[in-house]
N, C-alpha and C positions, 0 to 999 in steps of 0.2 A: 189735582193738576197732571196737565199732560206732561210724558219726559221732554218734550222738547219746551216746556218752559222754562225747565231746568237750565238746559243748554244754551249756554251765550251762543251768537253765530262766530265767533272764531275756534269754539268747540265743536261746532258743528262739521266747521269744515276739517276739521283736526279729526273728525271722527269719518268721515267718508276719505280722507286719504289714508286714514288709518286703514280701513278696510280696504278699501284698493291696494295695500300693498300688500296687506292680507292674501289676500288674491292669487297675488304671485307665489310666496310664501309659499303655497299651498303648490303649485307648481313644482317648487324648489324641491319641497317634501317627499315630489313623486318620482322626480325624475334623477336630482340627483343621488341617490341609492342605486339605480339603474344607469348611471353612467351614460346619462342621455342631456342634450342640449337644455337648457331652462330658456333657450333665445328660438328656438326651428326646429319641429312646426310650431303652430301657436296651439292654445287649447283644443283638445279633442278627447272624447268620450272615451274612458279607459276600456269601456265595453265594446260596443259598435265603432271604434277609430273615426267617427266624423268628424271634421270641424265643428267648433262652436262659434255661432256667429257671434259679431260683439255685442247683439243686442237679447243673448242667451248667455251673456257673462257678465252682468251689472252685479256685483257681491251684495248678495244675502238677497236682496230682491229678485233676482232670476231664479233663486231655489225655492221662494216662497210664490212665485208666479208661475213658474212649472210644476208646481207641489210635489217638488223633491223628487221628478224624475228628468232623465234625458230625453229632449226633443224628438229626437230621432227612434230610438229604439224601445224609450219609454221604461227603461231598468233606473232603479230607483236610484239617489246622487248620496252620497255617505253625506249623513248632517255634519259632520266633521269639517265640512268645505265652508259651510257657513260660520261655524262656531272659530275656526282660527281668522275668516277675516272678522264679525264681533270682536273677538279677543283682542284681536291688532288694532282695531280701532279701540278701542274701551282704554288700550296703554297710552293710544297716544294722544287721549284725552286726558290721563293721571299726569300723563307728562309733562301738558303744558298746563295744566292748575299746579304744577306744583312749580316747574322750575320758567314757567313763561315763554314764550316765541323767542325763540336763541340756539345759540350753540352748541348748549348743554344737552337743550331736550332733545335738538338735533343727534348730536350723539347717544345720547343716552336709546333713544328710539331704532337707532338701524341697530345696537347693542341690543334691544331687547327683542327686536324682530329676527337674528340669526338666532339666540336663546330658542326661542319659540319653533325654528326651523330644524336645529339641532336636536329638542326634547323630543316634537313629532319622528321625526327620524329613527331615533332610538328607541323610541316606544315601537314602532312599526318593525325595524331590522336590527336593533340591539347594538346598533355601530353610530359612532360618530365619526363619520369622513374629515379624513385630513382638510380635506380640498376646503371645507368651512374653518377649521381647528388653528390650521397650522396660518392660514394667511389671517385669521382673526384675532392672533397674539400680535402680527405685526402691525394691523392696522388700529387697534386699540390701545396698542403701546401709546398711541397720542393723544392718551388723556388726558398729559399734561396740560396740552396747547387749548383742549378744550373745556376741561375742567380746572376751576381756580384753584382749587382745594387742593391737585395733583402736585404731582413734582416728579421730574425724571428719575428719582432716587425712588419715590414710591413707586414708580409705575415698574422699576427693575426688578425691585424686593419685593412685589407681587408677583411677577413673573416666577421668579426663583422659588419662593416660597409656595404659589400655585402649585408648579410640577413637581417641585420635591418635594413636599410633604404628600402629595398622593403619590409618588413613587414610594417613597421611604415603607407606606401603608400598605401596597402593593407587594414588596418585596418581601414585608417581613410575615405577610399573607401567606405568601408561595413558598415560604421558610419552613415555618409552621406546620400546612396542609398540601404542601407537597401539589398545589395548584393554585390557578390564574384565579383569583376572588374580585381582579379591578380591572378591565381595558386599559390600554394605554391610552385608547379616544376619553376617558375619563380625565388623566392626565393633564393633556394635551388644554382641554377646555377648562380646567382650574387655572393653568396656568395663561391664557386667554380670557379668562375671570378676571385674576391678578391685576394682568395687562389694563383693565378698564378702572378697578377699583382698590387696587393697592392692598398690602398687608391684611389690613383692617377688615377689609374686603372680604380677603380668603379666608381668613380664621371665621369670620361671621358667616360665610358660604359652608362651610364644613359642619359647624353645629347648626346650622338651622337644617342643610339638607340632611346630614345622618339623623336627625331629630323626624323631618317630613318622610323622609326612608324609613324610619323605623316601625311608623305611625303606620303609615300604608302597608308597610312590608308586613304587618299584625295581621291588618284585616284582609288583607288578599290571602294569606294564609291562612283564617279561618273560614273564609269564603270559599277557596279552593278544595282547602283542608289538603294542601302538601306540603311536605316537611320542608324546613326552610334551608337544609341542604342541597334541594334537588329545587329549589327554585331559584330561576334567574329573574332578577327586577335591575330593570335599567334603572343606575345611577344618575345620568344626566338630565332627565327632569328635574331630580330634586335638587341639586347643585344650581341647576339654571332655576329654579321659584329661589332658591335660598337667595342667590344673586339679587333677583328682584325685589327680593322683601328687602335687603341692604340699601338696595336703590332711592327706594322710598322710606321706610323706618329705622334703618341700621342704627343713622345715629342716633337718633332718639331709645331704641332698644340698649345700643351698647350703655348709656348713658344709666337708663332705668337698671342694666343688670349689675351696673358698678354699684349706684346707691344702695342697692339689695345687700351686696355686699361690705358695706360699710358698717363696722361694730355700733 
């Protein structure tokens, strides 16, 4: 069965829209850490600096047709560009199937798009820009308006639990080690996640993010043979992964875990 047989027409529509948004996320990931405008100038090759015409800037397809190289200087184009476009498109489809078209789907798609942007910036530069996270806290504090399960109380508790819990961990680490072990960007990111998911989402995200971070940290240490005291692994992507997992499976996993704890 061909892949197109699996997707309905609305799902294909959201896949395409998601991929186009993913193309914009690539621009944000590249330019925001450099303090450059994400609007002007238009897309250009980072090597030869020539403007990319619209017919060479079609998500995913242009990469395939150009065989992964710039049309002008023929330098390789990072595979990460189509990967982010496909990833964003897939999340749009998954949200469509879980929530259906509506405000909840739109809210979570914007939220996940922001998490994707933050994650890849953190991977590249080990920073989480305040220009994303701080407005994000305010924007996603509107969760009670778009999500029927959220209330203003849930939102406020999520913000304070998210920012406060990581701040307490960071402060305790500093007292014990006399050095920073967690950046302020992670604290603001978790406050933003709390605004969107509430206090349950915060603790789920911390647990899942720590689990993923530990697992991949061990794998990276084994591969690079770098002692853990010298290894710096950005925590933002793992917090983002935990938050996304909560969106799709959080309630089911929490209920499953509580059932295990029952005698």
